[in-house]
C-alpha positions in Angstrom: -16.0 -84.5 56.2 -11.7 -82.9 55.1 -11.1 -81.0 52.0 -9.4 -82.9 49.6 -5.5 -81.3 48.1 -5.5 -80.9 44.3 -7.4 -78.3 41.0 -6.0 -75.6 39.8 -5.9 -72.0 42.2 -8.6 -69.8 41.3 -7.2 -66.5 38.4 -5.4 -63.7 40.1 -7.2 -60.7 39.6 -6.8 -57.7 37.4 -3.8 -59.7 35.1 -5.8 -59.9 32.1 -6.5 -56.4 31.4 -3.3 -54.8 32.7 -1.8 -57.9 29.9 -4.4 -56.0 27.3 -3.6 -52.3 28.4 0.2 -53.0 28.3 -0.7 -53.9 24.8 -2.6 -51.3 23.5 -0.3 -48.3 24.7 1.7 -49.2 21.2 -1.7 -48.7 19.4 -2.5 -45.3 21.5 0.7 -43.6 20.9 1.1 -44.2 17.2 -2.9 -43.3 16.3 -1.7 -40.3 18.9 1.4 -39.7 16.6 -1.0 -40.1 13.6 -3.4 -37.2 14.8 -0.8 -34.8 15.7 0.9 -34.6 12.3 -2.6 -35.3 11.1 -2.6 -31.8 12.4 -0.8 -29.4 15.1 2.2 -31.0 12.9 1.0 -31.1 9.5 1.7 -28.1 6.9 -1.7 -26.4 7.7 -0.1 -26.3 11.2 3.2 -25.6 10.6 1.6 -22.5 8.7 -1.1 -21.5 11.7 1.1 -21.5 14.7 3.6 -18.8 12.0 -0.1 -16.3 11.7 -0.2 -17.2 15.3 2.4 -15.1 16.3 2.1 -12.9 13.6 -1.4 -12.1 15.8 0.1 -11.8 18.7 2.9 -9.7 17.1 5.4 -11.3 18.5 8.6 -11.5 15.9 10.8 -12.9 17.8 8.0 -16.2 17.3 8.0 -15.2 14.1 11.2 -14.8 12.6 12.5 -18.3 14.6 9.5 -19.8 12.1 12.1 -22.6 10.1 12.4 -21.0 6.0 11.3 -17.4 6.8 14.6 -14.5 6.2 15.4 -11.0 6.0 15.4 -10.0 1.8 19.1 -9.5 1.1 19.9 -5.7 2.0 16.3 -5.2 3.6 15.7 -2.7 6.5 14.7 -4.3 9.7 13.6 -1.6 10.6 10.3 -2.8 10.6 10.5 -6.2 12.5 9.6 -4.2 16.2 6.6 -6.0 18.4 5.5 -2.4 17.3 5.5 -2.0 14.5 3.7 -5.4 13.7 -0.3 -4.0 12.3 -1.4 -7.5 13.7 -4.4 -9.1 11.4 -7.1 -11.5 12.8 -9.5 -14.6 12.7 -7.3 -16.3 10.4 -7.8 -19.9 9.3 -6.7 -22.8 6.6 -8.7 -23.0 4.3 -6.6 -25.6 2.0 -4.0 -27.7 2.0 -2.6 -30.1 -0.9 -0.3 -32.0 -2.0 2.2 -29.5 -4.4 4.7 -32.3 -4.9 8.0 -32.6 -4.2 7.5 -32.6 -1.1 5.9 -29.4 -0.8 2.6 -28.5 0.4 0.7 -25.2 -0.7 -1.1 -23.7 2.4 -3.7 -21.3 2.0 -5.0 -19.0 4.2 -7.3 -16.6 4.9 -7.6 -14.1 7.7 -8.5 -10.7 8.2 -6.3 -7.1 7.7 -7.3 -4.4 8.2 -11.1 -6.0 9.1 -11.2 -7.0 5.0 -11.0 -11.0 4.5 -7.7 -11.3 2.4 -5.9 -14.5 1.5 -2.3 -16.2 0.7 -0.5 -19.1 -0.6 1.9 -20.3 1.6 4.3 -22.9 -0.2 5.7 -25.4 2.8 8.3 -28.1 2.4 9.0 -31.3 4.4 11.8 -30.5 7.5 13.2 -32.5 9.4 11.4 -34.3 12.0 10.8 -32.9 15.8 11.7 -35.7 17.9 12.0 -38.0 15.3 8.2 -38.6 15.1 6.7 -35.8 14.3 6.6 -34.1 10.7 8.9 -31.2 10.6 8.1 -28.2 8.5 9.9 -25.1 6.6 8.6 -22.3 3.9 9.9 -23.0 0.7 9.4 -19.6 0.0 9.9 -16.9 3.1 7.2 -15.8 3.6 8.9 -11.5 4.5 8.3 -9.5 1.9 10.6 -6.4 0.3 8.5 -2.9 0.6 10.1 -0.3 -1.5 9.5 3.0 0.0 10.1 6.6 -1.4 10.2 9.6 0.7 10.1 12.8 -1.4 11.7 16.0 0.4 13.1 14.4 3.6 14.7 11.1 4.5 12.9 10.2 7.7 9.3 8.6 8.3 7.0 6.0 10.1 5.6 2.6 10.0 2.6 2.0 11.9 3.5 4.7 13.6 7.4 3.7 14.6 9.7 5.9 13.3 12.6 3.9 10.9 15.8 5.6 13.2 17.6 8.2 11.2 20.4 6.7 8.6 18.0 4.1 7.3 16.7 5.6 4.1 18.9 7.1 1.0 20.3 10.4 2.0 19.3 13.7 0.0 16.1 15.4 -0.3 14.3 12.0 -1.4 15.5 8.8 0.5 14.2 5.6 -0.6 14.5 2.1 2.0 13.5 -1.1 1.3 11.4 -2.8 4.7 11.7 -6.6 5.1 7.8 -7.0 6.6 5.6 -10.3 7.6 3.4 -11.5 5.1 0.9 -10.9 5.2 1.0 -7.1 7.1 -0.7 -3.7 7.0 1.7 -0.6 6.5 0.6 2.6 7.5 3.1 4.3 6.0 3.8 8.2 6.8 6.0 10.9 8.5 5.5 13.5 11.8 8.4 15.5 13.4 8.8 19.5 14.5 8.1 20.6 11.2 7.4 18.6 8.4 4.2 15.9 7.6 3.3 13.6 5.4 -0.3 12.1 4.9 -0.2 8.6 5.8 -0.4 5.9 3.2 -1.7 2.3 3.6 0.2 -0.5 2.0 -1.3 -4.6 2.7 1.9 -7.0 1.9 -0.3 -10.3 1.2 1.8 -11.6 -1.6 5.4 -12.0 -0.4 7.2 -13.3 -3.9 5.2 -9.4 -5.3 6.6 -7.6 -2.3 4.8 -3.6 -2.4 6.3 0.6 -3.7 4.9 2.9 -1.6 5.8 7.4 -1.4 4.8 9.7 0.4 5.2 13.7 -0.2 6.2 14.6 3.0 5.2 18.4 3.3 5.3 21.6 5.5 3.6 21.2 8.9 1.6 23.8 9.7 4.4 24.2 12.8 7.6 24.5 9.8 5.2 27.8 8.7 4.6 29.7 11.9 7.9 29.5 13.1 9.2 30.7 9.4 6.2 33.5 9.7 7.8 34.4 13.2 11.6 34.5 12.2 10.1 36.8 8.8 7.8 38.7 11.0 10.8 40.2 13.6 13.9 40.3 11.6 11.4 42.8 8.9 10.8 44.7 12.4 14.2 44.4 12.7 14.7 45.9 9.0 12.2 48.8 9.9 14.1 50.1 13.1 17.5 51.0 10.1 17.0 55.5 10.2 18.3 54.8 6.4 16.8 55.4 2.9 17.8 51.8 1.7 18.5 49.5 4.9 20.9 46.7 5.1 20.3 43.3 4.0 16.5 44.1 4.0 13.9 44.1 1.0 12.7 47.7 0.6 14.0 50.5 0.3 13.4 53.4 -2.0 15.7 56.1 -3.8 15.2 59.6 -3.7 17.0 62.4 -5.8 16.5 64.6 -3.5 18.3 65.5 -0.1 16.7 63.8 3.2 16.3 66.6 6.1 16.1 64.1 8.9 15.8 60.4 9.4 13.7 58.3 7.6 11.2 56.4 9.3 10.7 52.9 8.2 7.1 50.7 9.8 5.3 47.8 8.2 2.4 47.7 7.2 1.7 44.4 6.1 3.9 41.4 6.7 4.5 38.9 3.5 2.0 35.6 3.7 4.8 32.3 4.4 3.9 29.8 2.1 6.3 26.9 1.8 7.2 24.2 -0.3 10.4 21.9 -1.8 12.7 22.8 -4.0 16.1 22.6 -5.5 18.4 25.3 -5.7 20.8 26.3 -7.8 23.3 24.7 -6.2 21.5 21.9 -7.3 21.1 20.9 -3.6 17.5 20.3 -1.7 16.4 22.7 0.1 12.2 25.0 1.2 11.1 27.7 0.3 8.9 30.1 1.4 7.2 31.3 -2.3 7.5 35.3 -3.0 6.1 36.4 -0.9 4.7 40.7 -0.9 4.1 42.5 1.9 4.1 46.6 2.9 6.4 48.7 4.9 5.6 52.5 4.7 8.5 54.7 5.3 8.0 58.7 6.0 10.9 61.8 6.3 11.4 65.3 5.2 13.1 65.8 2.1 14.6 69.3 0.6 14.1 69.8 -3.4 17.4 69.7 -4.6 15.4 71.9 -7.3 14.8 74.6 -5.4 15.0 74.1 -1.5 11.9 73.6 -1.0 10.5 71.2 2.1 8.5 68.7 1.8 7.1 65.0 3.6 7.2 61.7 2.2 4.9 60.0 3.5 3.7 56.3 1.3 3.9 52.8 1.1 5.9 51.3 -0.5 5.9 47.3 -2.0 8.5 44.8 -1.2 9.2 41.2 -2.3 10.3 38.2 -0.2 11.6 34.7 -0.9 14.3 32.5 1.0 16.0 29.1 1.4 15.3 27.3 4.2 17.0 24.0 5.8 16.9 22.5 8.6 19.6 21.5 10.9 20.4 18.6 12.7 19.7 20.3 16.1 15.9 21.8 15.0 16.8 25.6 13.9 16.6 26.5 10.8 18.7 29.0 8.9 17.0 31.0 6.6 19.1 33.2 4.3 17.1 35.7 1.0 17.6 34.4 -2.5 
């Protein structure tokens, strides 16, 4: 019996499934775009990426975020990796429509181990790759922190020295720092001769900014160095074999005549204390507050009345007060006042 010709050919396997998949690709792609725009490319996702950069202390990425701008006239000295405090465990808690293409995004985070929150105003921007939402900060998250430095013109931010010349010159210095929100600043000063106790500033509202004052005082090394200089100066004074050593704080005036050279020695040195202040010329300086000491003189004296000889052997109290200038090379200029 022969095979009959004619009839439809059997269907080719795989044609229908591939057609279905091809038709589904645009649908799946659209779903992915919608999902990414609702998460990664949402206003909250935009803020989260900025906070991620701060958490990593990635200054470059944080500053490149659209809408981030340094306040006019503010120093960028604090905008370096080592000067950033970092933050932890941040999360977006709300992302609401504020109208006119704006979104209000609230983030919670830990700053110095304590929970804080900040509201960011975010505006719509041109899309990324024509598909994904674009955003920028409507209000820059860089805050202005005004720091007043008493008795000096230098400071440190989270242990990083602010470059010389950033604050204003003079006895006190003032500097406006551009600081990322959120961040924690520990402001102090620590140099060879000067020290200030740390002052902590938490920056959580870029619009409000912050102000701080650090009080710079003489360090123990400063006091020790001046004490050593003063002691050596007084020792030199004691080598002068005269009643009134030149340029020295102690002297003895006699109506009678000395028979030989007076012998001076130091019984006690003044206990040096250094304080900031302003001199008679109106210029800032460091001062040794009035401090007392005792010298001793021994000399044979001839009476002009009857020619008798006696030995003058007594203590002589004296007082010192000095103005001190710290030179650029780290040396000290000490002058009596």
